[in-house]
Structures are given as structure tokens and as C-alpha cells.
C-alpha positions in Angstrom: -27.2 -8.0 -7.5 -30.1 -5.8 -6.7 -31.1 -4.1 -10.3 -31.0 -0.7 -8.7 -27.5 -0.9 -7.5 -26.7 -2.3 -11.4 -28.0 1.0 -12.3 -25.9 2.7 -9.6 -22.8 1.2 -10.6 -23.6 1.6 -14.2 -24.0 5.5 -14.1 -20.8 5.9 -12.1 -19.1 4.1 -14.6 -20.2 6.3 -17.6 -19.2 9.3 -15.3 -15.9 8.1 -15.1 -15.7 7.2 -18.6 -17.1 10.4 -19.7 -14.6 12.7 -17.2 -11.7 10.9 -18.8 -12.8 11.8 -22.0 -12.6 15.5 -21.4 -9.6 17.5 -22.4 -7.9 19.3 -19.9 -8.9 23.2 -20.2 -7.9 26.0 -17.9 -9.5 28.4 -20.0 -13.2 27.4 -19.2 -14.2 30.5 -17.0 -13.2 32.2 -20.2 -15.4 30.3 -22.2 -18.6 30.1 -20.0 -21.7 31.4 -20.8 -21.6 34.9 -18.6 -25.0 33.9 -17.1 -23.3 30.5 -15.2 -22.0 31.1 -12.0 -19.8 27.9 -10.9 -19.8 26.5 -7.3 -17.5 23.7 -6.2 -18.1 21.2 -3.7 -15.6 18.7 -2.4 -16.7 15.2 -1.0 -14.0 13.7 1.0 -14.2 10.5 3.2 -12.7 12.3 6.2 -10.1 11.1 8.8 -8.1 12.6 11.4 -7.2 16.2 11.7 -4.0 15.1 9.9 -5.9 13.8 7.3 -8.2 16.6 6.8 -5.7 19.3 6.7 -3.8 17.5 3.9 -7.0 17.6 1.7 -7.8 21.0 2.7 -4.0 22.0 1.6 -4.9 20.1 -1.8 -7.7 22.0 -2.6 -6.2 25.4 -1.7 -3.1 24.8 -3.6 -5.8 23.9 -6.7 -6.4 27.6 -6.8 -9.7 27.2 -8.0 -11.3 30.4 -9.2 -15.0 29.6 -8.2 -16.5 29.5 -4.6 -15.3 26.1 -3.1 -16.7 24.1 0.2 -15.2 21.2 1.3 -17.6 18.4 3.2 -15.9 15.7 5.1 -17.6 12.0 6.0 -19.2 9.1 4.3 -22.5 10.6 4.3 -23.6 7.3 6.6 -24.7 9.5 9.8 -27.4 12.3 9.7 -24.7 14.8 10.7 -22.2 13.7 8.3 -25.5 14.6 5.5 -26.0 17.8 7.5 -22.4 19.0 6.8 -23.1 18.5 3.1 -26.3 20.2 3.2 -24.6 23.3 5.1 -22.0 23.5 2.4 -24.6 23.5 -0.2 -26.5 26.1 1.4 -23.2 28.2 1.3 -22.7 27.6 -2.0 -26.3 28.8 -3.0 -26.1 31.6 -0.7 -23.5 32.9 -3.0 -25.9 32.9 -5.9 -24.1 30.1 -7.8 -26.3 28.7 -10.6 -24.6 25.2 -10.7 -22.6 23.1 -8.5 -19.7 21.0 -9.6 -19.3 18.1 -7.0 -15.9 16.2 -6.9 -15.6 13.0 -5.0 -12.4 12.9 -3.4 -12.0 9.1 -3.2 -9.4 6.4 -4.5 -12.3 3.8 -6.1 -15.6 4.5 -7.6 -16.2 0.7 -6.1 -17.4 1.6 -2.8 -20.3 2.2 -0.5 -19.0 5.6 0.1 -19.1 6.5 -3.8 -22.6 4.8 -4.0 -23.7 6.8 -0.5 -22.6 10.0 -2.1 -24.7 9.5 -5.3 -27.6 8.8 -3.2 -27.4 11.6 -1.1 -27.1 14.0 -3.4 -30.2 12.4 -5.5 -28.5 10.8 -8.0 -29.5 7.4 -7.3 -32.9 6.4 -5.6 -31.2 4.0 -2.7 -27.7 4.2 -0.9 -26.2 1.6 1.1 -27.1 3.7 4.6 -30.6 5.1 3.1 -32.6 3.6 6.1 -31.7 6.4 8.4 -30.3 9.0 5.8 -32.4 11.3 3.4 -30.7 12.9 0.6 -29.8 16.7 0.9 -32.1 19.7 -0.7 -30.8 22.0 -3.5 -32.2 24.8 -5.6 -29.3 24.6 -8.3 -28.3 21.8 -10.6 -25.2 19.7 -10.1 -22.6 18.1 -12.1 -20.7 15.0 -10.2 -17.5 14.0 -11.7 -15.9 10.6 -10.9 -13.1 9.7 -8.3 -9.6 9.0 -8.9 -9.9 5.5 -10.2 -7.2 4.8 -12.5 -6.2 8.2 -13.6 -3.0 8.5 -15.1 -2.2 11.0 -12.0 -2.6 8.1 -9.5 0.2 5.9 -11.4 2.4 9.1 -11.3 1.9 9.5 -7.7 2.6 6.4 -6.7 5.6 5.9 -8.9 7.2 9.1 -6.9 6.2 7.4 -3.8 8.4 4.2 -5.2 11.2 6.2 -6.2 11.7 8.1 -2.7 12.6 4.5 -1.5 14.1 3.0 -4.3 17.8 1.8 -4.8 17.9 -0.4 -7.7 14.3 -0.7 -9.6 15.2 -3.5 -11.6 15.8 -5.5 -8.5 13.2 -4.1 -6.5 9.5 -5.0 -6.1 6.6 -2.6 -5.6 3.6 -3.9 -3.1 0.5 -1.4 -3.6 -1.6 -1.5 -0.7 -5.3 0.1 -0.7 -7.9 0.2 2.0 -10.3 -1.7 0.1 -14.0 -2.3 0.1 -15.9 -4.9 2.4 -18.0 -6.5 -0.7 -16.3 -9.1 -3.2 -17.6 -7.8 -6.0 -16.5 -4.1 -5.4 -13.0 -5.9 -4.2 -12.6 -7.6 -7.8 -13.5 -4.3 -9.5 -10.9 -2.6 -6.9 -8.3 -4.8 -8.0 -8.5 -4.6 -11.4 -8.3 -1.1 -11.3 -5.3 -1.3 -9.3 -3.5 -3.6 -11.5 -3.9 -1.0 -14.6 -2.1 1.2 -12.0 0.6 -1.0 -11.1 1.0 -2.0 -14.8 2.1 1.5 -15.3 4.2 1.8 -12.3 5.9 -1.2 -13.1 6.6 -0.1 -16.7 7.7 3.3 -16.1 9.4 2.6 -13.1 11.3 -0.4 -14.6 10.5 -2.5 -11.0 10.7 -6.4 -11.2 7.3 -6.4 -10.0 4.2 -3.9 -8.8 1.2 -6.0 -7.2 -1.8 -4.8 -5.6 -3.5 -5.8 -2.6 -6.4 -4.6 -0.4 -6.6 -4.4 3.4 -10.1 -4.5 3.5 -10.0 -2.7 7.2 -13.6 -2.3 7.6 -14.8 -6.2 6.5 -16.1 -8.5 8.9 -13.2 -10.1 10.7 -12.9 -13.5 8.4 -12.8 -11.4 5.4 -10.4 -9.0 6.7 -7.9 -11.8 8.5 -7.9 -13.3 4.9 -7.3 -10.1 3.3 -4.1 -9.7 6.1 -2.9 -13.2 5.0 -2.8 -12.4 1.3 -0.9 -9.3 2.0 1.6 -11.1 4.1 1.5 -13.9 1.0 2.4 -11.3 -1.6 5.2 -9.5 0.5 6.9 -12.4 1.8 7.0 -14.0 -1.7 8.1 -10.8 -3.4 10.7 -10.2 -0.4 12.2 -14.0 -1.1 13.1 -12.2 -4.7 14.8 -9.3 -3.1 14.3 -5.7 -1.9 10.5 -5.1 -1.4 8.9 -1.7 -1.2 5.5 -1.1 0.3 3.8 1.8 -1.0 0.0 2.8 0.1 -2.8 3.5 -2.3 -4.3 5.8 0.2 -5.7 9.2 -0.2 -3.8 10.6 2.8 -1.7 9.7 6.0 -2.9 10.1 9.4 -5.4 6.8 8.9 -5.2 2.9 7.9 -1.5 3.1 6.9 -0.8 3.2 10.3 -2.0 -0.6 10.8 0.0 -1.7 7.7 3.0 -2.5 9.9 1.4 -4.6 12.4 -0.1 -6.5 9.7 3.2 -6.9 7.9 4.9 -7.7 11.5 8.1 -10.0 11.1 8.2 -9.4 7.1 11.3 -7.7 5.8 10.1 -4.5 3.5 10.6 -0.8 3.2 7.8 1.3 4.2 7.3 5.3 4.4 3.5 5.2 5.0 2.9 8.6 2.9 -0.4 8.3 1.0 -1.2 10.4 -2.3 -1.2 13.4 -0.3 0.8 15.9 -0.4 1.5 16.3 -3.7 1.1 19.0 -6.6 -0.2 16.6 -9.2 -3.3 16.1 -6.7 -4.0 19.9 -6.8 -3.6 19.3 -10.6 -6.2 16.7 -10.9 -8.6 18.7 -8.5 -8.4 21.8 -11.0 -8.6 19.8 -14.2 -11.6 18.2 -13.1 -13.2 21.4 -12.2 -12.2 22.9 -15.1 -13.5 20.4 -17.3 -16.8 20.0 -15.5 -17.3 24.0 -15.4 -16.9 24.1 -19.2 -19.6 21.4 -19.4 -21.5 23.3 -17.2 -21.1 26.4 -19.2 -22.4 24.5 -22.4 -25.8 23.3 -20.9 -29.2 25.1 -22.1 -31.4 26.9 -19.7 -34.0 24.0 -20.2 -31.2 21.8 -18.2 -31.9 23.6 -14.7 -35.1 21.5 -14.6 -32.7 18.5 -14.3 -31.4 18.8 -10.5 -28.5 16.5 -11.1 -26.4 15.7 -14.2 -23.3 13.7 -14.1 -20.0 14.0 -16.3 
């Protein structure tokens, strides 16, 4: 693996660990230095109008006490990077001194997360750097980690499973995520999902909870192999009793519609709703912003010389 890419992965891993170590604080704005004015930039993959609307609603429900902008897209096309640049410009026009960046993504083991870090100037290289240049900004930025295995993910998935459940101890749950293209990313993604699955199984008292990825954007041979694995898992669990299929996706209005066709002919219960809408996701956004804002308020004036910092 390229050394520079390993460095990027290491930085993102550190970001996730440090964010998880921060305590939940909702008095951050009161404790911050009065000279510090925070802005918030939400980065989301983007999708259909329905998908985007669910994200916008979640951010609105977080009731953030700071100027907030949302940019949709994977930052892989120039127009998507221009959209991020416009949002940064809007926040700077409101005279913010630091921007807290929240990547609203399922996993840090993804090309999209690496591209976000590149576009914000955190990594020297990104997956689609050949035709993309990083955004420019005058103020410092603090970037958090994505959802990964934050307890809120298991909590929301447990609620989704309960909506389908009748007798948990006689039921299996299959968690299906989009998943990445590369094998190393997929292994990391599944490791994270396994921790989530274990939590859902223990708290929900299900017979079993099994994770799997669709890898929908991967080349056909990889995608087809992932489909066969999905089918094998659902088939095996269905042979033992009732099986619930729960998407580990941020929002509906996208790839969840492909799950029934991939599992055609098998027996399972499925609703297709993603993590959104759910109040716990808005609470997660508020916590990420509050913890980051408290950190931003504690930085020394000399830190302004560092254009980007990562929690």
C-alpha cells in the first residue's frame, strides 16, 4: 500500500479515536473564548432529492447554534468541489474564525472519506486528485471522524430491527451496508460492522446478527461475489428461522432499492429504511459539533497558522 495513503488512513484513524474520547458537552458555546466564532460544514455523499432532504432535516433538527452549511457530493467531480468551496465561502463571509467539518459518512474506510480529507487539504493526495484541486480557505478547520461504530449506529439499527421483529430470540438480523471497492477497505468496514452487530445482538437478544457489504460500485466480478455472499448469508439464516434484513445506510432513496433484487427468491423481512430519519442522528451531529467547538475554543492564537486540524 502507498506510504502516503497509509499516512492518510492513520490520520483518519486518529481522528476517530480522539473524537470518541471527547465527552458529550452541550455548553461548549458558553465555555469558548469569546474571540472564537465557529462555523459548521456538513459533508455528505449526496443522492436523490429524498436522500438529500433527510440529511437536511437531520441537520436542522440538531438545532446547531452556529452558522451551518451542507455540501453534497463525493468531491470527485469539479462541480462537487466547487459546491464545497461555495459553502466555505459563505461561512467565511459570515466572519467565522474556525470551521468544524462533519463528514456524514457511514465509514472512514472509504475513498469518499479519503477524498474529503484531500479536498480539505489534510492529505497531500486523494483518490481523484488527477482532476481535482483542494478548496481554498482563510480560516482554520477541525474535521471529525464519520459514524463508524459510534454507539448511536447500533442504537438506531436496533430500533430498525425492532420495527420488524416479533420474537427476537428466534430471529436473525442481517445488516447490509453499501461497502467500498477495495479489499483492504472492505475488511476494515466489516470489522467495524461486526462490532456494531455484536452490540445489536446483545442488546436486542437476537439469535444472530450478521454483517455483509453490497460493494455496489465495485467492478462486476467483485459486486457479483458480494451478491452471492449476501444471498448465502440470508439463505443460511432463513433456514434457521425468521430473518430480518436491515440496511446500514445513511438514508433511503438510494441503493437500498437494489437489495430486494439481489435477494430475489429468498425469504426475509425488509423495510428498507436507513439510519435517517432518527432523532439520535441529530443528537450525534450536535455532539460532534459541540465537542469540536469546545476544542476549537481552547486552541491558542498561534494555531491559526495551521489551516486544518483534526480531532
